C-alpha positions in Angstrom: -10.9 -16.5 0.9 -13.3 -14.6 2.9 -10.9 -11.7 3.3 -10.2 -11.2 -0.1 -14.0 -10.8 -0.4 -14.5 -8.5 2.2 -11.5 -6.5 0.2 -13.7 -6.2 -2.6 -16.9 -5.6 -1.4 -15.4 -3.0 1.0 -13.7 -1.5 -2.3 -17.1 -1.6 -4.0 -18.9 0.4 -1.7 -16.4 2.7 -0.9 -15.9 3.6 -4.6 -19.6 4.2 -4.6 -19.1 6.4 -2.2 -16.5 8.5 -3.7 -18.6 9.1 -6.7 -21.9 9.6 -4.9 -22.6 12.0 -2.2 -26.0 11.4 -0.8 -25.0 7.3 -0.9 -21.8 8.4 1.4 -24.1 10.5 3.4 -26.8 8.1 4.2 -24.1 5.1 4.9 -21.4 6.9 7.2 -21.6 6.6 11.0 -23.3 9.5 12.2 -23.7 9.1 16.5 -26.1 12.1 16.4 -28.8 10.9 13.6 -28.4 7.2 14.7 -29.7 8.5 18.1 -32.1 11.2 16.1 -33.7 8.9 14.0 -32.6 5.2 15.2 -30.4 4.6 12.0 -28.1 2.2 13.8 -27.6 0.5 10.4 -24.7 2.9 10.0 -23.0 1.1 12.9 -22.1 -1.4 10.1 -22.0 0.8 6.5 -19.8 3.2 8.3 -17.2 0.5 7.9 -17.5 0.2 4.6 -17.1 3.8 3.7 -13.7 5.7 3.3 -12.5 9.1 3.2 -10.3 8.6 -0.4 -8.5 6.0 -1.8 -5.5 6.0 0.5 -7.5 5.7 3.4 -8.7 2.7 2.0 -6.0 1.7 0.4 -4.1 1.9 3.8 -7.0 -0.2 5.5 -7.1 -2.9 2.7 -3.3 -3.2 2.6 -3.0 -4.4 6.3 -6.4 -6.4 6.1 -4.6 -8.2 3.0 -1.5 -8.9 5.3 -3.0 -9.9 8.6 -6.8 -11.6 7.4 -5.5 -14.2 6.1 -3.5 -15.7 8.9 -6.7 -14.8 11.4 -9.1 -16.7 8.9 -6.7 -19.5 8.9 -7.0 -20.0 12.6 -10.5 -19.7 12.3 -10.5 -22.5 9.9 -8.2 -24.6 11.5 -9.9 -24.3 15.1 -13.7 -24.4 13.6 -13.5 -26.1 10.9 -16.9 -25.9 8.7 -17.9 -23.1 10.8 -14.6 -21.3 10.6 -15.0 -18.9 7.5 -18.9 -18.1 8.9 -17.2 -17.5 12.3 -14.5 -15.2 11.0 -16.8 -13.4 8.7 -19.2 -12.7 11.8 -16.1 -11.8 13.7 -15.3 -9.4 11.0 -19.0 -7.8 11.3 -19.2 -7.6 14.8 -15.9 -5.8 14.8 -17.1 -3.1 12.7 -20.2 -3.2 15.1 -18.4 -2.7 18.2 -15.9 0.0 17.4 -18.6 1.9 15.8 -20.8 1.4 18.8 -17.9 2.4 20.8 -18.2 6.1 18.9 -21.9 5.9 19.3 -21.9 6.4 22.9 -19.3 8.7 23.1 -20.5 11.2 20.1 -24.0 10.8 20.3 -24.7 13.7 21.5 -22.4 15.9 19.1 -24.0 16.5 15.6 -20.5 17.4 13.8 -19.0 14.4 14.7 -19.5 11.6 12.2 -17.3 8.7 11.1 -15.9 6.3 7.9 -13.3 3.7 7.3 -12.7 -0.1 8.2 -10.1 0.6 10.7 -11.8 -0.4 13.6 -12.4 -4.1 12.2 -9.0 -4.0 10.8 -7.6 -3.0 14.0 -9.6 -6.0 15.3 -8.0 -8.7 13.1 -4.7 -7.0 13.6 -4.8 -7.7 17.2 -6.5 -11.3 16.9 -3.4 -11.9 14.9 -1.5 -10.5 17.7 -3.3 -12.5 20.0 -2.6 -15.5 18.1 1.3 -14.9 17.4 2.3 -12.5 19.7 5.8 -13.2 18.7 5.4 -12.4 15.2 7.2 -9.1 14.0 5.6 -5.7 13.0 7.1 -2.9 11.4 5.5 1.1 11.9 5.2 2.5 8.6 7.6 5.8 10.1 9.9 2.9 11.7 10.6 0.7 9.6 12.4 -1.5 12.5 10.6 -4.6 13.3 9.3 -5.1 16.8 7.2 -7.9 18.8 3.8 -7.8 17.9 2.4 -7.9 21.5 5.0 -4.9 22.3 3.2 -3.1 18.8 -0.2 -4.0 20.6 1.2 -2.3 23.9 2.1 1.2 22.2 -1.1 1.1 19.6 -3.3 0.9 22.3 -1.7 3.8 24.4 -1.4 5.8 21.6 -5.1 5.1 20.5 -6.3 6.1 23.8 -4.2 8.9 24.2 -5.5 10.6 20.8 -8.5 9.8 21.5 -8.8 11.8 24.7 -6.5 14.6 23.0 -9.6 14.7 20.3 -6.7 16.7 18.1 -7.7 15.3 14.6 -10.4 13.8 12.6 -9.5 10.3 13.1 -11.7 7.8 15.2 -9.2 6.8 17.5 -11.8 5.5 19.7 -13.3 3.2 17.1 -9.4 2.1 16.8 -8.5 1.4 20.8 -11.9 -0.4 21.2 -11.7 -2.6 17.6 -8.5 -3.8 18.8 -9.7 -4.9 22.3 -12.6 -6.7 20.5 -10.2 -8.4 18.4 -8.3 -9.7 21.3 -11.2 -10.4 23.6 -13.6 -12.0 20.9 -11.0 -15.3 20.2 -10.2 -15.8 23.8 -14.2 -16.2 24.2 -14.4 -18.7 21.3 -10.9 -20.4 22.7 -10.3 -19.7 26.0 -6.7 -21.8 25.7 -5.6 -19.1 23.2 -5.3 -16.9 26.4 -2.4 -19.4 28.2 -0.9 -19.9 24.6 -0.1 -16.2 24.6 0.9 -15.7 28.2 2.9 -18.9 27.5 4.7 -17.6 24.2 5.7 -14.1 25.9 6.6 -15.4 29.3 9.3 -17.6 27.3 10.7 -15.1 25.5 11.1 -12.7 28.5 12.9 -15.8 30.2 15.2 -16.2 27.0 16.9 -12.9 27.8 
């Protein structure tokens, strides 16, 4: 599966970055440098780096659980093109999340961002779109909730924290990566939106 190859490649680049500070600085998403030097390749490479093993493991575990489900949907929906479209979806999600932070921080020399979180959020939200009635648990609150409710809470939290700017987490990338993951599959298969709404309506009416 492409998901496992993405995990392996991301782990490799992250590992190299752990052990090579020059490579790490050269590849990280740094909006100020991208604007000043035109190094827009960082929009993609920043999504392959991670701060440490915990950061990497958290993102890759999330991708491991949700990626194959979304990848299977691409393959079932688009047949032979499915694998390529899924890979392009993932790479485009990295770029979409990075571009959002670029326009926000391009004049802030002290801001830089790394991690696959934006793309992983896109995969997560694609899975929520496909199956909003699945159940997801917060790590710090092990109580399963419906995926679409989790999605609403995730977007609210990401938007709130992005506005506050109180930590070193790129919540802007999380927010826009999630939106990309939700709307990109709808662009490719518009019936997904109707199915999504029908599932939620049926659930509400069951009460």
